[in-house]
KEDOVO-900426 format. One line per field, with one value per residue (C-alpha): z, y, x; chain; residue number from 0; residue in three letters. Coordinates in pm, whole numbers, always signed. Example, Ala and Ser with C-alpha at 12.3 -4.5 7.8 and 13.67 -1.06 7.14 Angstrom:
BEGIN
w	(+780	+714)
v	(-450	-106)
u	(+1230	+1367)
c	(A	A)
k	(0	1)
r	(Ala	Ser)
//
This chain:
BEGIN
w	(-548	-771	-1063	-1018	-1109	-1464	-1691	-1451	-1614	-1454	-1649	-1487	-1141	-1184	-1471	-1807	-2043	-1812	-1742	-1387	-1183	-988	-696	-522	-535	-346	+9	+198	+508	+583	+523	+474	+155	+31	+227	+1	+217	+176	-148	-393	-737	-889	-720	-835	-1191	-1162	-1052	-1373	-1244	-1495	-1424	-1342	-1084	-934	-914	-749	-479	-429	-406	-137	+58	+54	+365	+264	+260	+523	+356	+342	+659	+484	+150	-99	-280	-626	-950	-1100	-1367	-1112	-1133	-791	-695	-332	-228	+45	+374	+563	+852	+827	+1059	+910	+850	+669	+823	+645	+801	+661	+893	+869	+1063	+934	+640	+644	+324	+525	+627	+811	+647	+858	+722	+961	+935	+1243	+1320	+1517	+1699	+1914	+2237	+2550	+2687	+2366	+2063	+2079	+1844	+1729	+1504	+1236	+1010	+1073	+845	+897	+642	+587	+256	+91	+2	-271	-239)
v	(-513	-566	-432	-726	-968	-1099	-920	-633	-296	+51	+159	-123	-13	+366	+399	+561	+775	+786	+411	+289	+240	-83	+65	+244	-76	-305	-332	-538	-532	-793	-1159	-1171	-1170	-843	-700	-659	-362	-161	-264	+26	+56	+49	-280	-434	-320	-468	-799	-808	-708	-525	-195	-362	-590	-299	-78	-362	-396	-16	+20	-249	-59	+263	+421	+295	-71	-60	-291	-664	-866	-1180	-1248	-1347	-1676	-1578	-1752	-1951	-1686	-1403	-1280	-1111	-1302	-1265	-1054	-1295	-1114	-874	-806	-594	-616	-340	+18	+292	+635	+953	+1298	+1632	+1932	+2291	+2611	+2879	+3073	+2862	+2696	+2427	+2117	+1800	+1476	+1161	+813	+525	+163	+36	-331	-420	-752	-867	-1054	-1121	-771	-595	-466	-404	-153	-176	+72	-123	+167	+541	+812	+1187	+1444	+1816	+1946	+2271	+2315	+2556	+2745)
u	(+1904	+1603	+1803	+2041	+1761	+1797	+1551	+1477	+1523	+1537	+1228	+1028	+1133	+1115	+865	+918	+711	+409	+405	+344	+661	+696	+892	+601	+395	+632	+757	+1010	+792	+528	+462	+89	-118	-263	-554	-857	-968	-648	-474	-436	-589	-239	-152	-483	-404	-55	-212	-415	-756	-975	-1154	-1488	-1325	-1131	-1441	-1634	-1368	-1345	-1724	-1743	-1475	-1678	-1829	-2174	-2068	-1793	-1545	-1508	-1568	-1439	-1277	-1546	-1510	-1394	-1480	-1195	-1135	-1093	-733	-721	-410	-317	-619	-712	-680	-906	-667	-355	-57	+160	+50	+238	+191	+306	+292	+405	+401	+525	+498	+265	+419	+734	+859	+1036	+842	+922	+812	+793	+729	+678	+572	+394	+332	+17	-6	-297	-245	-449	-384	-488	-302	+72	+234	+594	+774	+959	+1061	+1103	+1237	+1239	+1346	+1313	+1182	+1094	+727	+628	+302)
c	(A	A	A	A	A	A	A	A	A	A	A	A	A	A	A	A	A	A	A	A	A	A	A	A	A	A	A	A	A	A	A	A	A	A	A	A	A	A	A	A	A	A	A	A	A	A	A	A	A	A	A	A	A	A	A	A	A	A	A	A	A	A	A	A	A	A	A	A	A	A	A	A	A	A	A	A	A	A	A	A	A	A	A	A	A	A	A	A	A	A	A	A	A	A	A	A	A	A	A	A	A	A	A	A	A	A	A	A	A	A	A	A	A	A	A	A	A	A	A	A	A	A	A	A	A	A	A	A	A	A	A	A	A	A	A	A	A)
k	(0	1	2	3	4	5	6	7	8	9	10	11	12	13	14	15	16	17	18	19	20	21	22	23	24	25	26	27	28	29	30	31	32	33	34	35	36	37	38	39	40	41	42	43	44	45	46	47	48	49	50	51	52	53	54	55	56	57	58	59	60	61	62	63	64	65	66	67	68	69	70	71	72	73	74	75	76	77	78	79	80	81	82	83	84	85	86	87	88	89	90	91	92	93	94	95	96	97	98	99	100	101	102	103	104	105	106	107	108	109	110	111	112	113	114	115	116	117	118	119	120	121	122	123	124	125	126	127	128	129	130	131	132	133	134	135	136)
r	(Glu	Leu	Leu	Leu	Val	Lys	Gly	Met	Lys	Pro	Glu	Tyr	Leu	Tyr	Gly	Lys	Asp	Gly	Glu	Gln	Ala	Leu	Leu	Pro	Leu	Ile	Thr	Thr	Val	Gly	Arg	Arg	Pro	Leu	Asn	Ile	Asn	Thr	Val	Ser	Arg	Glu	Val	Met	Gln	Phe	Leu	Gly	Met	Asn	Glu	Leu	Glu	Ile	Glu	Thr	Val	Leu	Lys	Gln	Arg	Ser	Arg	Asp	Phe	Gly	Gly	Phe	Arg	Phe	Val	Pro	Arg	Ala	Pro	Ser	Asn	Phe	Pro	Gly	Tyr	Gly	Leu	Asn	Ala	Val	Val	Thr	Glu	Asn	Phe	Arg	Val	Glu	Val	Thr	Ala	Arg	Arg	His	Asn	Ser	Pro	Ile	Ala	Ser	His	Ile	Thr	Gly	Ile	Ile	Asn	Arg	Gln	His	Asp	Thr	Glu	Gly	Pro	Arg	Leu	Lys	Thr	Ile	Tyr	Trp	Arg	Glu	Arg	Ala	Glu	Thr	Ile	Arg	Ala)
//
C-alpha cells in the first residue's frame, strides 16, 4: 500500500545499490512515540540524527549506564524527532531453532503487547508468523 502513495518508489521501500531500505524501519503496530532506549541506529539515522547524537544515545543505553530513566530535554536544534518515550508496549520477538545437524529450521516472529494493570502486566500476542527455512552451514 505504501507504493500507492504519490512519490513513493520501490527503491525507497526496498533499498537499491546499498542504500538503506525503508521497509525494515517501519511497522503498522503501535501508537506511541519511539522509545529512546530501544530505537535502532538505522531509525535514528533516518530521523536525521548525526553520528555524534546517535553515539551519545547508544552510550547511555549501554550496560554501564543502564539506559534512560526519562527523556532528556533536548536543545531546540536536536533533530531526534519522536524519541520521547522510555516505556515500550510492543515487543518484537524473533526465534530461529533447528535440530542438531539439520539444515531445516523453524523461524518464528511474534509481536507481543504488554499492558500494566492493578494485577500486574498482561501480555497479548498481536502478531505471529511461523515459517520453515533452510540454513546453510
